[in-house]
N, C-alpha and C positions, 0 to 999 in steps of 0.2 A: 504493499500499499504506499504510494508515494506521498511526500510531504510530511511524514512522521518523523519524530527524532530517531536517532541511531543509537548513541551511547547511553549507558545507565544515567550519566550526569544530564544529558540533554532531555531524557524522559523526565527526571525528577524535576528540572527547570520548567518544562513544558507543563507538567501536572500541577505544579505549584502556582501557576498563573490561571488556572481554570476554575470556573465556579463549581463549587461542589453541591450537588442537589441532595434533596432528602425526599423521603416518601410524601406523597400528598396526605396520606393519613396522619403523619407527624405533623404536618402544618396545620391540618384541621384541628388536631387535638390541642396544640399549643395555643391556637386561636381561641379555642373554647376556654382554655385556662387563663388567657392573658388578662381579662378583666379582674381576675381575683389574684393578680400577681403578688400584691402586698401581703396576702394572707396565706399564700402557698408555702408549703414546706418543701425542703430539697428532695425529701423522698417521693412526694407526689409528682414532682417534675421528672425525677430520675426514671419512674415507671414508664413514662411515655418515651423519653430519649433512648433508654437502653434497649428498645425494640428496633431501633434504626442505627445500623452500623455507622453510616455517614454522618448522622446528627450526632452521635457519640463522638466520633472522631473530630468533628468540628468544635464541639464544646471543649474537649480536652486540649485541642490545639490552642483555642482562644485562651483558656485558663493558664496554660503553661507559658505562653508567649507573653501573657501579661505579668508574669513574675518578674520582680526586680532583681536583675543580676542572676548569676547561675548558682548562688549560694542558697537561694531560697528553696523551700520544701517543694518537692515535685508533687504535682496533682495527679494522683493515679485512679481516683473515682469520680463518677459523676456527681454524686451528692457533694463531695468535697469541692468540686468545680463550681457547682451552683452556690454553695455557701461562700466561697471566696469572691465570685463575681457579684452576687446578690440577684435575686430573681428578676427584679424590675430592670436593672441594666442589661441582664441576659436577654430579656424580651426585647429590649430596645435594639440590641446589637443584632439580633436574629429577626428583625422586622420585615425582611423582604427575602425570605427563603425562596429558592427555586424547587419546584416539584420535579422529581425524576421522572414521572409519567409524561410531564409536558416537555421536558427536555429530549426524551426519546420517542415522542409521539409519532414521528416518521419512521422509526426503526422499531417495530413491534417485536421482531425476533430478539434484538438486543435488549429491549426492556424485559422481556420474558426471562432471558438468560440472568440479567441482573436480579430480578426478583427471586429466581431460583437460588442464586448464591446468597442473597439476603436471608431466605428461609433456612438454607443450610447453615449459614453462620450463627443464626439464633439457636438453632439445634445444637451446634458445637458448643455454644456459650452455656446452654442449659446442661449439657453432659459435663463440661468442664467444672461448672458451678456444683453440680452434684458430687464431683470427685473432691473438690475442695471442702465441701460440708462433711463428707465422710472422713476426710483427713483433719477435721476440726480446725481448718485454716481460719485465722482471725481476719484475713483480708480477702474474703470471698470474691468480692466485686472485681478485684484486680485479675483474678483468674478468668472470670466471666468476660471481662472486657477484652482480655488478650485473645481469647477464643472468637469473640464476636469480630475482632478486627484482623484475624489471622489472614483472611483472604482479601485484605483491602486492595491489594495491587490487582488481583483478578477482577474485582469489581470496577476499578479504574480503567482497566483495559476494555471491558464490555462497554463502558460509558463512552470513552474517547478513541478507542481503536478496536471496534467490534470485529473488524476482519482479522486482525491479529489474534484476538481472543478465540475467534471461531477456528482458526488455523491450529492453535494449540489444542483446543478441544478435539479436533478431528485427528491430530496426531496421537493423542491419548487413546482415542477410541479405536482407531484404524491401525495405528502403528505399533500397538503393543508396548508402549513406553510409559513411564511414569510422568506425572505432570511436570515435575522439576526438570526432567530430561527434555521433554518437549518444549518447555518454556525457554531453557537455555539454547536450544537448537534454533529457535525461531526468533528470539529476541536478542540473542548474542550475549546474554549475561544470566546469572543465575537468579531464580525467584527470591532466594534467601537474601542476596545481595540487594536485589530491588526492594524488597520489604524493609530492610534495615535502612536503606538509603531514603526511602519515603518517610520512615519513622523519624529520622533525623530532621529532615526538612520540615516536618510537621509538628516539631516540638513534642514528640512522643516521650513520655517519662522513661528514664533508663530502665526502670523495673519492667514496664510493659514491653519495651523493645527486647529485652532479654527473654521474655516469655513467649514472644511470637518467633523467636529465632529457632528453627528446627534443629540447629546445631547445638542447642542447649538441652537436648533430650535427657542428658544425665542428670540435670537439676530436678529435683522432685516436682516443683510447681510447674515448670516448663513441661514435664512429662504428662501432667494432668491435662494441660492445654492440648497437647499434641494427641493424646488418646481421645479427648472429646472431638477434635477436629477429624480425626481418623474415622471414628464412629459415624459422624455426620456425613462425611464423603461417602463411605461404604454403604450406608443406609439408603442413599438416594437410589441405588440400583437393586436394593433388596436386602432382606436381613439374613440371607443364607450364603454359604460359600466359604472357602478356606480363609480368605483374608479376613472376613468378619469374625470367624470363629477364632482366629489367632488374636485378633484385637480384643475380642471379649475375654479370652484366657488371660491376656496381658492386663486387662483391667481388673479382673478378679484377683490376679496375683498381687497387683499394686495396691488394691484396697484390702488384701488380706481377708477375702470373702469366698465362700463356696461359689463354684462357677455359676450354679442355677440361681443363686441369689444376686449375683452380679448382673447376670442377663435380665432377671426380673427388674432390677434397679434401672438398667439402661433403657429397657423397653418403656418402663413407666415414665422415665424422664423424657423420652421421645414424645410420649402422649402429652406430657405437661407443656413441652414446647409447641405441639401442634394446636393447642387451644388458640393460639394467636396466628393461624394460618391466614385469616381474613386481611391481616395487615399487608400480605404480600400477594394474596390471590392465587397462589399456586399450591397444589396438594403437598402437605409435608411428608417427611419420611415416615412418620407413624402411620400414614394411610396404607402403607405396604405391609404392616406388621402381619395381617391375617393371610397374606399371599404365600403361595408355595414358591420355591426357588425359581428364579426367572432366568434370563439369559446371562451368559458370562459377561462380566464387566468389561472385557476387552473385545467383544464381539463387534465388528464393524457393521452394524445394522441400523437403519434409520429408527429413531426413537418414536414410538407412538405418541400422539399427543395426549397427555394425561387428562382424564375426564374429572371435572370437579366433583361429581358424584362420589368418587373414590374416597373423599374426605369423610364421607359417612360411615366408613368402616371404623374410624376412631370412636371406640366405645367408652372407655373408662377414663375419666380425668385422674390426674395424680395430684395429691396434695402438694402445695408449694410453701413450705415452712418460712422461706425468706419473705415471700409476698405477705404472708399471714402476719409476721412480726412487723413488717412495714406498716401495715394497716392498723395493727394494735398500737403502734407508736403514734400513728396519725391521730387516732381517737384520743389518746392521752395527751397529745400536744394541743388538742382544742377543747379541753375541759374547761376552758374559760368561757365557753358558750359562743365562740366566734364562728361556729357552723350553724346553719339553720337545719330544721328537721330533715329536709330532703337531702342535704349534703351529708349529714350524718348517717342516714339510712343508706345512701349510696355506698359509702365506705364499708359499712357493716355487711351489706350484700355482696360486695366485692370480695370481702374477706372470706365470707362463707363459700363463695363460688371458686374463687381463684386460689385462695389460701388452704381451704379444707376440701376442695373438689366436690362440693355439694351441687347437685344439677338443679334442683327445684326448691325454692325458698319462699315462704310466705311470712310476713310480719302482719298479724291481725290485732286490732284494737278492740277493747271492750266498748261496746255501744253506750251512749249516754244514759240510756235506762237500764244499763248493766244486765240486759237480757241475752246478749249475743256476743260472740267474737266475730268480727268481720274483717276480711282481707283489706289491708291498707296498701301494702307494698308487696309485689309478687315478681320473682325472678325466675326465668327458665321455663315458663309455660307459655305456649303458643296463644295468640289472640283468642281462639275459641276453646281453650282449655277449660274444663270444669274447675280447675284449681284456682282460676281467677275468681270464682264465686265462693271460695272457702268461707264457710260459716259454721259456727257452733252454737247450738241452743244451750244457754247457761241456766235455764230454768229447771232442768232436771239433772239428777245425779249422773255424771259421766267422768271419764278420765281427765278432760280438761278442766272441769270444775275442780277437781281435786288438785290439779297442777297449780291452780290460782289461789290455792289456800296459803301457800307461801312460794318464794322464789326457788323453783326446783325444775329438774329436767327428767325426761324419760327417753329410753331408747326402745322403741317397739320392734321386736325381733321375733324370729321363729322360736327362740328360747323361752319367751314369756307370752307368746301369742294366745295360749290357751287360757291364761289368766286375764290379760289385758283386753283381748278382742271383744268380750262381752261389754266391756265398759266404754267401747267407742261407738257413737251413734252410727247407724247405718249410712245416713246421708253424708257423713264424713268420709267413710270408705268409698262411697259413690264419687265423691269429689277427688280423692287423693289416690285411689286404688288400694289394694290390700297389702302392699309390700311394706318393707321396713321403713321406719322414719325416726328422726329425732324431733323432739319438742321441748321447749322450755319457756316457762312463764317469766314475764318481766315486771319487776316492781320498781317504783319510783317513790321515794320517801315513805316506804313502808306500805304502799297501796299498789295493788295489781292494776296494770294498764293495758297488757296485751301479752302476745305469746309468738315465739318463733316456731314454725314448722319447717323442716328440711328433710329432703330424701335424695337418693340417686336413682334417676327414673328408669335407668336400664337394669333389668333383673340381674345381669351378670356383673354388675358393679355394686358389690355389697357394702354395707356400712361396717365400721370396725371401732375397736376401743379407743384408739388414738384419735380418730376423727371426732368421737363423741366427747372425749375430754377437750378437745380444742373447740368444738361447738359450744360447749358450756362456758369455756373461758371467754370466747368472744361475745356470748350473750350478756355475761357479767360485765364486760367492758362496754357494751352497748347500752346497758341500764345505767352505767356511770355517766355516759355521754348524754343520754336522754334526761337524766336527772338535772344536769347543768343547764340544758335547754329550758327545762321547766322553771328555772329561777329567773330567766330573762324577762 
């Protein structure tokens, strides 16, 4: 392709002068949050930014370039960057972001390829973060970000030199060579050197630069990043085969876990990452979990266009303890009454869905005449779902009336169904179905005001003890937040 740079220095100089786009979804989410900039916490903003590799890159680049001198502390996390810059100045700086989808509107194939890399990068970041959590790493976000940005040079090629990126892809698929070999053959320099040169030009923190360097595979934290990246790359072509088996065995050995436990953990982490597939609009790797072994990863065959319906194969969500803790902290940070009811309930529902992996959630309030519990907020139910009409008659003795005697919870399951089912009104079962559920009453200043109901709508996605404990903890935190609202 004529007109492109030749040497690694020329490439870095060229890319350093280009506008860096972000996802349109990122722009919309930030625009939605912008009016509340003065009240937002760093963790609220980080949730949005950390789903977009190039937005994460831009923020870290800005924060580290703003440091005075080279002796200042490096900024290695998004939350730290936001706190250092300030939310309002950050919004001001990023007031005219360019949407990736607009930039590549005339190049749909390149756009689709970039979005695939985005999706893969998020999956890699989730796998690396889970590795860090298992290792009790106190700086989990650094490992997450390193995996998220590991393929940044590939993203840049698809945006600014899609023909070169396609040549590399074709060489990998048809030439039976590794990506690094194909990259060096076509670009004239190694991808590792390219990655590090870009990291230096973009004020990457030294710690993150070390973690994205594949030559540091002997360093434990870098090893976690590379394992996460490897799993994400291999999973794009299926969850079977010798390469994936070897990587999973390496993961199990690294985590000191039985192989079957490590495999389960990796699969569940893939499902957790897949929850955000709509940000990218391409089927996530977890969509292929139920499939039988497919073609060999080196077969030179045209790839079928993935159908979006494949995403429906993703069945069970995975709890996300990091996200849950973020939301618990968010609620605690706003016990001054700075959130209204809707904002508070949005946080709680997000915690139950994203943090605890509960599919359907209802918060019902006691009616003014105290005769009924009636649904006020519903998450995870279709517009025509009976769950949206959740209602319990409190004028006769039943399980929910007992729950409202004091702040307490119940886990309805097969173990206690014989005892508790007769205490549940038939109309409730007609609304919710007869499966397992969690429920807990909410008291404010010693008086009952409502009740949370939650379940996992898919029969194969059972409830568990840990989820029940986290559900009750979040209900208690929600009650604290609602109590402060009541004082306003």
